[in-house]
PAZAPA-4460 file (N, C-alpha, C; in steps of 0.05 Angstrom, whole numbers, plus 32768, in hexadecimal, padded with zeros to 4 digits):
% residues 115
    n_x    n_y    n_z   ca_x   ca_y   ca_z    c_x    c_y    c_z   seq   type   mol
   88D5   8352   87D0   88E2   836A   87D6   88CF   837B   87E6     1      Q     A
   88D9   8384   87FD   88CA   8395   8810   88C8   83B1   8802     2      V     A
   88B2   83BD   8803   88AE   83D9   87FB   88A6   83EA   8812     3      Q     A
   88B3   8400   8815   88AD   8413   882B   88A7   842D   881E     4      L     A
   8892   843A   8828   8889   8453   881C   8886   8467   8833     5      V     A
   8898   847C   8833   8896   8490   8848   8884   84A8   883E     6      E     A
   8879   84B5   8851   886A   84CD   884C   886A   84DF   8865     7      S     A
   8861   84F8   8863   885D   8508   887A   8872   851E   887E     8      G     A
   8886   851F   886D   889B   8532   886F   8890   854E   8866     9      G     A
   889F   8563   886A   8897   857D   8861   88A8   8594   886E    10      G     A
   889E   85AB   886B   88AB   85C2   8877   889D   85CB   8890    11      L     A
   88AA   85CF   88A5   889E   85D7   88BF   88AF   85EA   88CD    12      V     A
   88A5   85FC   88DC   88B4   860E   88ED   88C0   8600   8906    13      Q     A
   88D5   860A   890F   88E2   8601   8927   88CD   8601   893E    14      A     A
   88CE   85EB   894D   88BA   85E7   8962   88A0   85D9   8959    15      G     A
   889E   85D5   8940   8886   85C8   8934   8889   85A9   8935    16      G     A
   8874   859C   892C   8873   857F   892B   886D   8574   890F    17      S     A
   8876   855B   890A   886F   854C   88F2   886D   8530   88FB    18      L     A
   885B   8521   88EB   885B   8504   88EF   8860   84F7   88D5    19      R     A
   8876   84E6   88D3   887D   84D8   88BD   8870   84BB   88BF    20      L     A
   886A   84B0   88A8   885E   8497   88A5   886E   8486   8892    21      S     A
   8871   846D   8898   887E   845A   8885   886C   843F   8883    22      C     A
   8861   843D   886C   884F   8426   8866   8860   8411   8859    23      V     A
   885D   83F6   8864   886B   83E0   8859   885A   83CF   8849    24      T     A
   8866   83C2   8836   8859   83AF   8824   8854   8393   8832    25      S     A
   8862   838D   8846   8860   8375   8855   8854   837A   8871    26      N     A
   884B   8364   887D   8841   8367   8899   8856   8372   88AB    27      R     A
   8851   8388   88B7   8864   8396   88C6   886E   8387   88DF    28      I     A
   885D   8374   88E8   8864   8362   88FF   8877   834C   88F7    29      T     A
   887D   834A   88DD   8891   8336   88D5   88AE   8340   88D6    30      S     A
   88B0   835A   88D9   88CC   8365   88D9   88D8   8363   88F4    31      F     A
   88F2   835F   88F4   8902   8360   890D   8902   837A   8919    32      T     A
   8904   8390   890B   8901   83AA   8913   88FA   83BD   88FC    33      S     A
   88F2   83D6   8903   88EE   83EB   88EF   88FC   8404   88FB    34      M     A
   8908   8414   88EA   8917   842A   88F3   8913   8442   88E0    35      A     A
   8918   8458   88EC   891B   8473   88DE   8937   847D   88DE    36      W     A
   8941   8484   88C9   895C   8491   88C6   8956   84AD   88B8    37      Y     A
   896C   84BC   88BB   896A   84D7   88AD   8986   84DB   88A2    38      R     A
   8986   84EE   888C   89A0   84F6   8880   899D   8511   8879    39      Q     A
   89AD   8522   8886   89AE   853F   887E   89C1   8542   8867    40      A     A
   89BE   8557   8859   89CE   855E   8841   89ED   855C   8848    41      A     A
   89FC   854C   8839   8A18   8548   883F   8A20   8539   8855    42      G     A
   8A0E   852D   8863   8A13   851C   887B   8A0C   84FF   8876    43      E     A
   8A15   84EF   8889   8A0E   84D3   8888   89F3   84CD   8891    44      Q     A
   89E8   84B6   888B   89CD   84AE   8894   89D1   84A4   88B0    45      R     A
   89C0   84AF   88C2   89C1   84A8   88DE   89A7   849C   88E9    46      D     A
   89A9   848B   88FC   8990   847E   8907   8983   8493   8919    47      L     A
   8969   8495   8917   8959   84A7   8928   894B   8496   893C    48      V     A
   893E   8481   8935   892E   8471   8947   8928   8456   893B    49      A     A
   8925   8442   894D   891A   8427   8941   8907   841C   8955    50      F     A
   88F7   8409   894B   88E5   83FB   895B   88E6   83DE   8955    51      I     A
   88E8   83CC   8968   88EC   83AF   8964   88D2   83A2   8960    52      T     A
   88D5   8389   8958   88BC   8378   8955   88AC   8377   896D    53      G     A
   88B8   8379   8984   88A9   8376   899D   88A2   8392   89A8    54      L     A
   88A7   83A5   8998   889E   83C1   89A0   88B2   83D1   89AE    55      G     A
   88C9   83C7   89B4   88DD   83D7   89C2   88E8   83EE   89AF    56      G     A
   88EF   8404   89BC   88F7   841B   89AB   8911   8426   89B5    57      T     A
   8920   8433   89A3   8938   8441   89AB   893A   8459   8998    58      N     A
   8949   846E   89A3   894C   8487   8995   8968   8492   8997    59      Y     A
   896D   84A1   8983   8986   84B1   8982   8985   84C6   8999    60      A     A
   899A   84CC   89A6   899B   84DF   89BC   898F   84FA   89B2    61      D     A
   8994   8502   899A   898C   851B   8990   896F   8520   898D    62      S     A
   8960   850A   898D   8941   850B   898A   8932   8500   89A3    63      V     A
   8940   84F5   89B6   8932   84EB   89CF   8921   8501   89DA    64      K     A
   8908   84F9   89E2   88F6   850C   89EE   88E6   851D   89DB    65      G     A
   88EE   851D   89C1   88E0   852C   89AD   88D3   851B   8996    66      R     A
   88E0   8505   8990   88D6   84F3   897C   88CA   84DB   8988    67      F     A
   88B5   84CE   897B   88AB   84B4   8984   88A6   84A3   896D    68      T     A
   88B1   8489   896D   88AB   8476   8958   8894   8463   8962    69      I     A
   8883   845C   8950   886E   844A   8958   8865   843C   893E    70      S     A
   8853   8429   8941   884A   841B   892A   882F   8412   892D    71      R     A
   8820   8410   8916   8804   8406   8917   8806   83EC   8907    72      D     A
   8801   83D5   8915   8805   83BC   8905   87EF   83B8   88F3    73      N     A
   87D7   83C1   88F8   87C1   83BD   88E6   87C6   83CC   88CB    74      A     A
   87D4   83E2   88CC   87D8   83F1   88B5   87F4   83ED   88A8    75      K     A
   8802   83DB   88B4   8820   83D4   88AB   882F   83EE   88A9    76      N     A
   882D   8401   88BD   8838   841A   88BB   8848   8420   88D3    77      T     A
   885F   842D   88D0   886F   8436   88E6   886F   8455   88E5    78      V     A
   886F   8462   88FB   886C   847F   88FC   8885   848B   890A    79      Y     A
   888B   84A4   8905   889E   84B3   8915   8891   84CD   891A    80      L     A
   8889   84D1   8933   887C   84EA   893D   8894   84FC   8945    81      Q     A
   8896   8513   8939   88AC   8525   893E   88A1   8540   894A    82      M     A
   88A8   8545   8961   889E   855E   8970   88B6   8570   8976    83      N     A
   88B2   8589   897B   88C6   859D   8983   88DD   859B   896E    84      S     A
   88D6   859D   8956   88EA   859A   8940   88FD   85B0   8940    85      L     A
   8916   85AA   893A   892B   85BF   8938   8936   85C0   891D    86      K     A
   8943   85D5   8914   894F   85D7   88FA   8962   85C0   88F4    87      P     A
   8971   85B7   8909   8983   85A2   8905   8975   8586   8901    88      E     A
   895B   8585   8901   894D   856D   88F9   8948   856B   88DC    89      D     A
   8950   8580   88CE   894D   8581   88B1   895C   856B   88A4    90      T     A
   894F   855A   8894   895C   8543   8887   8948   8535   8876    91      A     A
   8952   8522   8867   893F   850E   885B   893D   84F6   886D    92      V     A
   8925   84EE   8873   891F   84DA   8887   8918   84C0   8877    93      Y     A
   8924   84AA   887F   8922   8491   8871   8917   847C   8885    94      Y     A
   8904   846D   887C   88FC   8455   888B   890B   843D   8884    95      C     A
   8912   842C   8895   8920   8412   888F   8915   83FB   889D    96      R     A
   8912   83E4   888F   8907   83CE   889B   891E   83BA   889E    97      S     A
   891D   83A9   88B2   892F   8394   88B8   8921   837A   88BB    98      N     A
   8926   8368   88A8   891B   834C   88A9   8930   833A   88AA    99      Y     A
   8937   832F   88C2   894D   831D   88C6   8965   8326   88B8   100      K     A
   896E   833F   88BD   8986   834B   88B2   8986   8350   8895   101      A     A
   896E   8351   8888   896B   8359   886F   895D   8376   8870   102      T     A
   896B   8389   8865   8960   83A6   8868   8956   83B0   884E   103      Y     A
   8941   83BF   8852   8935   83CF   883B   892E   83EA   8843   104      N     A
   8931   83FB   882F   892E   8419   8834   8917   8424   8824   105      W     A
   890B   8439   8830   88F8   8449   8821   8907   845E   8810   106      G     A
   88F7   846E   8802   8902   8482   87F0   890A   849B   8800   107      Q     A
   88FF   849F   8817   8905   84B6   8827   88F1   84CB   8824   108      G     A
   88EF   84DC   8839   88DE   84F4   8839   88EC   850B   8846   109      T     A
   88E9   8522   8839   88F9   8539   8842   88EC   8547   8859   110      Q     A
   88F9   854D   886D   88F1   855E   8884   8903   8576   8886   111      V     A
   88F6   858D   8883   8906   85A6   8885   88F9   85B7   889C   112      T     A
   890A   85C0   88AE   8903   85CF   88C6   890E   85EB   88C5   113      V     A
   88FE   85FE   88C2   8909   8619   88C0   890B   8628   88DB   114      S     A
   891F   8638   88DC   8922   8646   88F7   8912   8661   88F9   115      S     A
***
């Protein structure tokens, strides 16, 4: 069973930055892809960004140009650098791994952006 542990959430003012981390229990290079999702209160869980095994990335339109997903293979960690944060970015952020269409989730980390 893959274990994912997120960290880095918190309270930040609009315009500020946070960096989320997700440490995996398995070699990160073994995964087909890694992704960040977020879920605001009362809303569905939506994809924010993903990174493939080859390093390709994709982003939701709402975060393009502000968020960057990356990974450190040596640390088995995927990051989400979030800049120019907006109140509408407030949500619980989840890390998800994809190993040959088997998905695992972290416990989530709260990000709150005040106006």
